[in-house]
VEXDREN-2710 file (C-alpha; in Angstrom, 1 decimal):
% VEXDREN-2710
k/r/px/py/pz
1/MET/7.1/26.0/-28.2
2/SER/5.8/25.4/-24.8
3/GLN/4.0/22.5/-23.4
4/PRO/2.2/23.3/-20.2
5/MET/0.1/20.3/-20.6
6/PHE/3.1/18.0/-19.9
7/GLN/4.1/20.1/-17.1
8/THR/0.7/19.5/-15.6
9/ILE/0.3/15.9/-16.1
10/LEU/3.9/15.2/-15.0
11/ALA/3.0/17.2/-11.7
12/GLU/0.0/15.1/-11.0
13/ARG/2.2/11.7/-11.1
14/THR/3.4/10.7/-7.7
15/GLU/6.5/8.9/-8.6
16/ALA/7.9/10.3/-12.0
17/PRO/11.2/9.0/-12.9
18/THR/14.2/11.0/-12.6
19/GLY/15.0/12.9/-15.9
20/MET/11.4/12.8/-17.2
21/SER/11.0/16.6/-17.1
22/ASP/14.3/17.1/-18.9
23/MET/13.1/14.6/-21.4
24/CYS/10.0/16.6/-22.1
25/ASN/11.9/19.5/-23.3
26/HIS/13.9/17.5/-25.8
27/GLN/13.1/18.8/-29.4
28/SER/12.1/15.1/-30.8
29/VAL/9.6/14.9/-27.9
30/LEU/8.2/18.2/-28.6
31/SER/7.8/17.4/-32.4
32/LEU/6.3/14.4/-31.5
33/PHE/3.8/15.9/-29.3
34/ALA/3.1/18.7/-31.9
35/ARG/2.3/15.8/-34.7
36/PHE/0.1/13.5/-32.2
37/LYS/-2.1/16.2/-30.6
38/GLN/-3.3/17.0/-34.2
39/ASP/-3.8/13.4/-35.2
40/MET/-7.5/12.6/-34.5
41/ALA/-7.1/9.0/-35.0
42/PHE/-4.6/8.7/-32.3
43/VAL/-6.4/10.5/-29.9
44/GLU/-9.6/8.5/-30.6
45/TYR/-7.4/5.1/-30.4
46/TYR/-6.2/6.2/-26.9
47/SER/-9.4/7.6/-25.7
48/LYS/-11.2/4.4/-26.5
49/ASP/-8.7/2.1/-24.6
50/TYR/-7.2/4.3/-21.9
51/PRO/-10.2/5.3/-19.2
52/LEU/-8.1/8.0/-18.0
53/CYS/-8.0/9.7/-21.6
54/GLN/-11.9/9.5/-22.1
55/GLY/-13.4/12.9/-22.3
56/LYS/-10.1/14.8/-22.4
57/SER/-8.6/17.1/-25.1
58/GLN/-6.2/16.2/-27.9
59/GLU/-3.4/18.1/-26.1
60/TRP/-4.2/16.2/-22.7
61/VAL/-4.5/12.5/-24.8
62/ALA/-1.0/13.2/-26.5
63/SER/0.7/14.7/-23.2
64/PHE/-0.4/11.6/-21.4
65/VAL/0.5/8.9/-24.0
66/ILE/3.8/10.5/-24.6
67/LEU/4.6/10.7/-20.9
68/ASP/3.8/7.0/-20.5
69/TYR/6.2/6.1/-23.4
70/LEU/8.9/8.5/-21.9
71/GLU/8.4/6.7/-18.6
72/PHE/9.0/3.1/-20.4
73/LEU/12.2/4.7/-21.9
74/LEU/13.5/5.8/-18.8
75/LEU/12.4/2.3/-17.1
76/LEU/14.5/0.4/-20.1
77/LYS/17.4/2.8/-19.8
78/LYS/17.8/2.2/-16.1
79/GLU/17.5/-1.7/-16.7
80/LEU/20.2/-1.4/-19.2
81/ALA/22.3/0.6/-16.8
82/GLU/22.1/-1.9/-14.1
83/ASP/22.8/-4.5/-16.4
84/ARG/19.6/-6.1/-15.7
85/TYR/17.9/-5.8/-19.0
86/ILE/15.2/-8.6/-19.1
87/GLY/13.7/-7.9/-22.5
88/LEU/11.2/-5.3/-21.6
89/SER/8.8/-4.2/-24.3
90/PRO/6.2/-1.4/-24.4
91/PRO/2.6/-2.2/-23.5
92/LEU/0.4/-2.7/-26.5
93/LEU/-1.1/0.6/-26.4
94/LEU/2.3/2.4/-26.3
95/GLU/3.7/0.6/-29.4
96/VAL/1.8/3.2/-31.5
97/VAL/3.8/5.9/-30.2
END
């Protein structure tokens, strides 16, 4: 399964964390993406509260939100690796993911 939308949105991010591109190819992420891009309630939820998602395709919204969540996970991983864990939790909009 290819995910060109992931790569397009990732390329537009000026400071994508190291490892983000590798995570996009992981089977669990691809499965999550496939499920979310078909879920109209998910797309409507994010389109309503994320201004960047308004008027975008289901595939674009699913890619954007999952990339935001992966970015959060990489930040959390970095904090844990540096023994600086400060109790990070995902933003409310990402808790659905």
